[in-house]
C-alpha positions as CSV (number, residue, x, y, z in Angstrom):
1,M,-114.8,-75.3,36.5
2,P,-111.3,-75.5,34.5
3,G,-108.6,-77.0,36.8
4,E,-111.1,-78.8,39.1
5,S,-111.5,-82.7,39.3
6,P,-114.9,-84.1,38.1
7,L,-115.5,-85.6,41.8
8,N,-115.4,-81.9,43.1
9,M,-117.5,-80.8,40.2
10,M,-120.1,-82.9,41.2
11,R,-120.4,-81.7,45.1
12,P,-123.2,-79.1,45.5
13,Q,-121.8,-75.5,44.8
14,A,-122.0,-73.8,48.6
15,R,-120.1,-76.8,50.0
16,R,-117.5,-76.2,47.1
17,Q,-117.2,-72.8,48.2
18,R,-116.4,-73.5,51.8
19,T,-114.2,-76.0,51.5
20,N,-112.2,-73.6,48.9
21,P,-108.9,-72.6,50.9
22,A,-108.3,-70.1,48.4
23,K,-111.3,-67.9,49.6
24,A,-111.1,-68.9,53.3
25,A,-108.2,-67.7,54.1
26,P,-108.6,-63.7,53.7
27,G,-111.7,-63.6,56.2
28,H,-109.3,-65.6,58.9
29,R,-106.3,-63.2,58.5
30,R,-108.7,-60.2,59.5
31,G,-109.9,-61.7,62.2
32,L,-106.7,-62.7,63.6
33,R,-105.4,-59.0,62.7
34,T,-108.4,-57.6,64.8
35,I,-107.5,-59.8,68.0
36,L,-104.2,-58.5,67.8
37,A,-105.0,-54.9,67.4
38,L,-107.6,-55.5,70.4
39,V,-104.8,-57.1,72.5
40,A,-102.1,-54.1,71.7
41,A,-104.6,-51.1,72.4
42,A,-105.2,-53.3,75.8
43,I,-101.7,-53.3,76.6
44,V,-101.0,-49.5,75.3
45,L,-103.8,-48.6,77.7
46,A,-103.1,-50.5,80.5
47,G,-99.7,-48.9,80.0
48,A,-101.1,-45.4,79.8
49,W,-103.0,-45.8,83.1
50,C,-100.0,-47.1,85.0
51,L,-98.2,-43.8,84.1
52,L,-101.1,-41.6,84.4
53,W,-101.7,-43.2,88.0
54,Y,-97.7,-42.9,88.9
55,Y,-98.3,-39.1,87.6
56,A,-101.3,-38.5,89.9
57,A,-99.3,-40.2,92.7
58,G,-96.5,-37.8,92.1
59,V,-98.9,-34.8,91.8
60,T,-100.8,-36.1,95.3
61,D,-97.7,-36.5,97.0
62,R,-96.5,-33.0,95.9
63,T,-99.8,-31.6,96.9
64,L,-99.5,-33.4,100.4
65,A,-95.9,-31.9,100.8
66,A,-97.1,-28.5,99.9
67,W,-100.0,-28.6,102.4
68,V,-97.3,-29.5,104.9
69,D,-95.0,-27.1,103.9
70,R,-97.9,-24.3,104.1
71,E,-98.9,-25.1,107.5
72,A,-95.3,-25.0,108.8
73,K,-95.2,-21.8,107.6
74,A,-98.0,-20.8,109.7
75,G,-96.6,-22.4,113.0
76,R,-98.2,-26.1,112.7
77,I,-95.8,-28.9,112.6
78,Y,-96.9,-32.3,111.0
79,A,-95.1,-35.5,111.7
80,C,-96.1,-39.1,110.8
81,G,-95.0,-42.7,112.6
82,A,-95.2,-44.2,109.3
83,Q,-96.5,-43.1,106.1
84,T,-97.4,-45.5,102.9
85,I,-99.0,-44.5,99.4
86,R,-101.4,-47.3,97.6
87,G,-104.6,-47.2,95.6
88,F,-103.7,-48.5,92.2
89,P,-105.1,-48.6,90.0
90,F,-108.1,-46.2,90.6
91,R,-107.1,-43.5,93.4
92,I,-104.2,-43.1,95.5
93,E,-104.5,-43.0,99.1
94,A,-101.8,-41.9,101.7
95,T,-102.0,-43.3,105.3
96,C,-100.2,-41.2,107.7
97,R,-100.3,-43.4,111.7
98,T,-99.4,-42.0,114.8
99,A,-100.1,-38.8,113.1
100,S,-98.7,-35.4,115.5
101,A,-98.8,-31.7,115.1
102,K,-97.2,-29.1,117.3
103,I,-98.9,-25.6,117.3
104,S,-96.7,-22.9,118.0
105,S,-98.6,-20.0,116.5
106,S,-100.8,-20.1,119.4
107,L,-100.8,-18.9,123.0
108,P,-100.2,-21.2,125.3
109,P,-98.6,-23.6,122.4
110,F,-99.6,-26.8,122.0
111,A,-99.3,-30.9,120.8
112,V,-101.9,-33.1,118.8
113,T,-101.6,-36.6,118.4
114,V,-104.4,-38.8,116.6
115,T,-104.1,-42.0,115.7
116,A,-104.1,-42.2,112.2
117,I,-104.8,-40.1,108.9
118,N,-106.0,-41.1,105.5
119,V,-105.9,-39.0,102.5
120,I,-107.5,-40.1,98.9
121,A,-107.6,-38.5,95.6
122,A,-108.8,-40.0,92.2
123,V,-106.2,-40.7,89.6
124,Y,-108.2,-38.0,87.5
125,H,-108.5,-35.2,90.1
126,P,-105.5,-35.6,92.4
127,T,-105.6,-31.9,93.8
128,R,-108.9,-32.5,95.8
129,L,-107.7,-34.6,98.9
130,V,-110.3,-36.6,101.0
131,G,-109.0,-36.8,104.5
132,E,-110.5,-39.4,107.2
133,V,-109.1,-39.0,110.3
134,I,-109.0,-41.8,113.2
135,G,-109.0,-40.7,116.8
136,P,-109.0,-40.3,119.6
137,L,-107.3,-37.0,119.0
138,A,-105.6,-35.8,121.9
139,V,-104.7,-32.0,122.8
140,A,-101.4,-31.4,125.6
141,E,-99.3,-28.4,126.2
142,P,-95.5,-28.6,126.3
143,N,-94.6,-30.8,129.0
144,H,-98.3,-31.1,130.3
145,P,-100.4,-34.3,130.7
146,T,-103.0,-34.5,128.1
147,G,-105.5,-31.7,128.7
148,F,-108.2,-32.6,126.1
149,V,-109.6,-35.5,124.1
150,A,-111.6,-35.6,121.4
151,N,-113.0,-38.6,119.4
152,W,-115.9,-39.0,116.8
153,S,-117.3,-42.0,115.1
154,R,-116.2,-40.6,111.7
155,A,-114.6,-37.2,110.8
156,R,-114.1,-36.2,107.2
157,M,-112.0,-33.4,105.8
158,V,-111.7,-32.1,101.8
159,V,-109.7,-29.8,100.7
160,S,-109.5,-28.7,96.9
161,G,-106.9,-26.6,95.2
162,L,-103.3,-26.1,94.9
163,P,-101.2,-25.2,97.6
164,P,-101.1,-22.0,98.8
165,A,-104.4,-21.1,97.0
166,P,-107.1,-23.6,98.0
167,D,-110.1,-23.0,96.3
168,S,-113.0,-24.7,99.5
169,L,-112.6,-26.7,103.0
170,D,-115.2,-29.1,104.0
171,V,-115.0,-30.8,107.2
172,A,-118.0,-33.3,108.8
173,L,-118.1,-35.1,112.2
174,D,-120.4,-37.9,113.5
175,R,-120.8,-38.7,117.0
176,A,-118.4,-35.9,118.4
177,R,-117.5,-34.8,121.6
178,L,-114.5,-32.9,123.4
179,D,-113.8,-33.7,126.9
180,R,-111.4,-32.1,129.2
181,T,-109.1,-34.4,131.2
182,D,-108.0,-34.3,134.6
183,G,-105.9,-37.4,135.5
184,A,-108.7,-40.3,135.3
185,N,-111.5,-37.9,135.2
186,A,-113.2,-36.2,132.2
187,T,-115.5,-33.2,132.1
188,L,-117.7,-33.0,128.9
189,L,-116.9,-29.6,127.3
190,V,-119.0,-30.4,123.6
191,Q,-120.4,-32.8,122.0
192,A,-123.0,-33.2,118.7
193,D,-124.6,-36.0,116.8
194,S,-123.4,-34.1,113.7
195,A,-121.6,-31.4,112.7
196,Q,-120.4,-29.9,109.1
197,F,-118.4,-26.7,108.2
198,Q,-118.1,-25.6,104.6
199,G,-116.1,-22.8,103.4
200,R,-115.8,-21.6,99.8
201,I,-114.3,-18.7,98.4
202,V,-117.0,-16.3,96.4
203,G,-115.3,-13.2,95.4
204,G,-111.5,-12.7,94.6
205,N,-109.0,-15.4,95.3
206,A,-106.9,-16.8,97.9
207,V,-103.5,-14.6,97.4
208,N,-105.7,-11.3,96.6
209,S,-109.0,-10.1,98.9
210,P,-110.9,-13.3,99.2
211,V,-114.5,-13.3,99.9
212,I,-115.6,-16.1,102.1
213,D,-118.6,-17.8,102.4
214,A,-118.5,-20.1,105.4
215,T,-121.3,-22.5,106.8
216,L,-122.3,-24.1,110.0
217,H,-124.8,-27.2,110.6
218,F,-124.8,-29.0,113.6
219,R,-127.7,-31.1,114.8
220,G,-128.0,-32.8,119.1
221,A,-124.9,-30.4,120.0
222,S,-124.5,-28.9,123.5
223,A,-122.3,-27.7,125.7
224,P,-123.4,-28.2,129.5
225,A,-120.6,-27.2,131.0
226,A,-120.3,-23.7,129.0
227,H,-124.0,-22.1,129.7
228,P,-127.3,-22.9,130.8
229,L,-128.9,-22.2,127.5
230,L,-126.2,-24.8,125.6
231,A,-127.1,-27.7,128.1
232,E,-130.0,-29.0,125.8
233,P,-129.2,-30.7,122.7
234,L,-129.2,-27.9,119.9
235,Q,-129.8,-27.8,116.2
236,G,-128.2,-25.0,114.2
237,D,-127.6,-23.5,110.7
238,I,-125.0,-20.3,110.6
239,D,-124.2,-18.7,106.9
240,A,-121.8,-16.0,107.2
241,V,-119.7,-13.7,104.6
242,F,-116.4,-12.6,105.6
243,R,-114.9,-9.9,103.9
244,G,-111.9,-7.6,104.4
245,F,-108.9,-10.6,104.3
246,K,-105.9,-9.7,102.4
247,D,-105.1,-13.2,101.2
248,L,-105.3,-16.8,102.6
249,L,-101.4,-17.1,102.9
250,P,-100.4,-19.0,106.4
251,K,-100.7,-16.6,109.5
252,P,-102.6,-16.2,112.7
253,W,-106.1,-15.8,112.8
254,S,-105.4,-12.4,115.0
255,A,-103.7,-11.1,111.7
256,R,-106.5,-11.6,109.4
257,F,-109.1,-10.3,111.9
258,R,-106.7,-6.9,112.0
259,E,-106.3,-7.0,108.0
260,M,-110.5,-7.1,108.0
261,Q,-110.0,-4.0,110.7
262,E,-107.7,-2.1,108.3
263,A,-109.4,-3.0,105.1
264,G,-112.9,-1.9,106.7
265,G,-114.4,-5.4,106.2
266,N,-117.1,-7.2,108.1
267,I,-118.4,-10.4,108.6
268,E,-122.4,-10.3,107.4
269,I,-124.9,-13.2,109.3
270,K,-126.7,-14.0,106.1
271,S,-128.7,-16.1,108.3
272,L,-128.8,-17.8,111.9
273,R,-131.3,-20.6,112.8
274,I,-130.7,-22.1,116.3
275,A,-133.4,-24.4,118.1
276,R,-134.2,-26.1,121.3
277,S,-137.2,-28.4,122.0
278,D,-138.9,-25.4,123.6
279,A,-137.6,-22.2,121.6
280,L,-136.3,-21.2,118.5
281,I,-134.1,-18.0,117.3
282,V,-133.3,-16.5,113.6
283,G,-131.3,-13.6,113.0
284,T,-129.4,-11.8,110.4
285,G,-127.1,-8.9,110.7
286,T,-123.5,-7.7,110.1
287,L,-120.5,-7.3,112.4
288,T,-117.6,-5.3,112.3
289,V,-113.9,-5.2,114.1
290,N,-113.0,-2.0,115.5
291,E,-109.6,-0.6,116.4
292,H,-109.4,-2.6,119.7
293,G,-109.7,-5.9,118.1
294,K,-113.5,-6.1,119.3
295,L,-116.6,-6.5,117.7
296,D,-119.4,-4.0,117.0
297,G,-122.6,-4.3,115.3
298,L,-126.4,-5.2,115.4
299,V,-128.0,-8.7,114.7
300,S,-131.8,-8.5,114.6
301,I,-132.9,-12.1,116.1
302,A,-136.7,-12.8,116.2
303,I,-137.4,-15.5,119.3
304,V,-140.3,-18.0,119.9
305,G,-140.3,-19.2,123.6
306,I,-138.9,-15.8,124.8
307,E,-140.4,-16.8,128.2
308,R,-138.2,-20.1,128.6
309,I,-134.7,-18.2,127.4
310,V,-135.0,-15.3,129.7
311,P,-134.8,-17.4,132.8
312,L,-131.5,-19.1,131.5
313,L,-129.6,-15.7,130.9
314,G,-128.4,-15.7,134.4
315,V,-130.7,-12.9,136.1
316,D,-130.1,-14.4,139.5
317,K,-126.2,-13.7,139.4
318,M,-127.1,-10.2,138.1
319,I,-129.5,-9.6,141.4
320,A,-127.0,-11.3,143.5
321,Q,-124.6,-8.7,142.3
322,G,-127.1,-6.0,142.9
323,I,-127.5,-7.1,145.9
324,D,-123.7,-7.4,147.1
325,R,-123.4,-3.7,145.9
326,L,-126.0,-2.6,147.9
327,S,-125.0,-4.5,151.1
328,G,-121.3,-3.5,150.5
329,M,-120.1,-6.7,150.4
330,S,-117.4,-7.5,148.2
331,S,-117.5,-9.0,144.4
332,Q,-116.1,-12.1,145.3
333,S,-118.3,-12.7,148.4
334,P,-120.8,-15.7,147.7
335,Q,-123.5,-14.2,149.6
336,G,-126.0,-12.4,146.8
337,T,-129.8,-14.0,147.1
338,N,-128.5,-16.2,149.6
339,A,-128.6,-13.2,152.0
340,L,-132.4,-13.0,151.0
341,D,-133.0,-16.3,151.7
342,R,-131.8,-16.0,155.4
343,L,-134.0,-12.8,155.9
344,L,-137.1,-15.3,154.7
345,P,-136.6,-18.6,153.4
346,G,-137.8,-18.7,149.8
347,L,-137.2,-14.5,149.1
348,S,-134.8,-15.2,147.0
349,G,-137.0,-17.4,144.4
350,V,-139.7,-15.0,144.2
351,V,-137.4,-12.1,144.0
352,R,-135.9,-14.1,140.7
353,D,-139.5,-15.1,139.4
354,T,-140.8,-11.1,139.5
355,A,-137.7,-10.3,138.1
356,N,-137.6,-12.8,135.2
357,A,-141.1,-11.5,134.6
358,G,-140.5,-7.6,134.5
359,L,-137.8,-8.4,132.2
360,I,-139.7,-10.6,129.3
361,E,-142.5,-8.2,129.8
362,N,-140.2,-5.0,129.0
363,L,-138.6,-7.1,126.4
364,K,-142.2,-8.0,124.9
365,K,-142.8,-4.0,124.9
366,M,-139.5,-3.4,123.0
367,G,-139.8,-5.5,120.4
368,Q,-141.6,-6.4,117.4
369,P,-144.1,-9.2,117.2
370,T,-143.8,-11.3,114.2
371,E,-143.8,-15.0,113.2
372,I,-141.6,-17.9,112.8
373,D,-142.7,-21.1,111.4
374,N,-146.3,-19.7,112.4
375,K,-145.6,-19.3,115.5
376,P,-145.7,-15.9,117.5
377,A,-142.3,-14.5,118.3
378,I,-140.7,-11.2,119.5
379,L,-138.2,-9.2,117.0
380,L,-135.4,-7.9,119.5
381,P,-131.8,-6.1,118.6
382,L,-129.0,-7.9,119.7
383,R,-126.4,-5.1,120.1
384,I,-122.2,-5.7,120.3
385,A,-120.9,-2.8,121.0
386,D,-116.8,-2.4,122.1
387,G,-117.3,-6.8,122.6
388,S,-120.1,-6.0,125.3
389,V,-123.1,-8.0,124.0
390,Y,-127.2,-6.5,125.0
391,L,-130.4,-8.1,124.2
392,G,-132.5,-5.1,124.2
393,M,-131.5,-3.3,126.8
394,L,-130.5,-6.7,129.0
395,P,-126.7,-7.1,129.2
396,L,-125.7,-10.6,128.3
397,G,-121.8,-10.4,128.8
398,E,-118.6,-9.6,127.3
399,L,-116.9,-10.9,123.9
400,P,-112.9,-11.5,124.0
401,P,-110.8,-9.3,121.5
402,L,-110.0,-10.9,118.2
403,F,-106.5,-9.4,118.5
């Protein structure tokens, strides 16, 4: 080629092309530009992600502040001993140590303290707050020692939506228990292997006639101090729909149920299932709130093992009250069936067993035979009239007014 030396012209063609600086330089420059472009893009993306994190952290902080302000308007004042925000680069985590709350909207008012609360939000979803609560939790009335202590192995809460219009609330507890404390002594009130509550708006919205679907699931739950029926571990699932609330703005629950009564709303029990080792109860029905703030309604329940349920309903107490009335004793007298045993030892047991057997037979005659899980059951009406609860013709007790 013109301009080439004779020595260069004698080299093989491929080797001559590789050593030609005029042809190698453009490819080298293109590779360098690609590398520089990738580095610049990485720097820009890193900067953009930092801005996004700080923006999301600001949104999360404002969301938390709005929730605290919303709760304060409802008479629930929250405070932190120390607060930090961290979690860069993929999440925002706010930690509140030595958290406390003063609840003035209840009667009587009370204060709550807990070891710590961690609230986490993803950078791409800062309005979904996931809270982890670290126990124990102590409850006390003003100027009184601690009255209740709750603890758990895990407590998780998820709130979605911008205040004051939340979309949903989920609460999950594992290995939870609540004790009443009296100095150095403690009495177990409630415990559960697991419990989960879920609330969703399924109609309307948070500021205009919300319809709320609420579900409660629990496993291994018991309340031995409350009632003999609750002494043995229970498994349960309850799904109910609440209609008639005006909105979900901060207010006492008594005001919400008054709104329900005025709007002609109701509580629809879509499904109820509670199981013991020796019995099973399922049911559906609808409840309303009357002008006195008490519940009215009818729930159709089917019972497997009614022979084991009726003796736990307190028939012996009703017998004792009847004996007291017949004998002219005062309602405060501790006599009752003890008087029968003084007449003839063991007579109270015979009377109690006979009464239980008679009640069981009458309930079976009143109810309708059915099946649950291929097991024989009795279908009965559970009536609630002005707060008084009846299983068929058997009175079970009184429910407190809702307002």
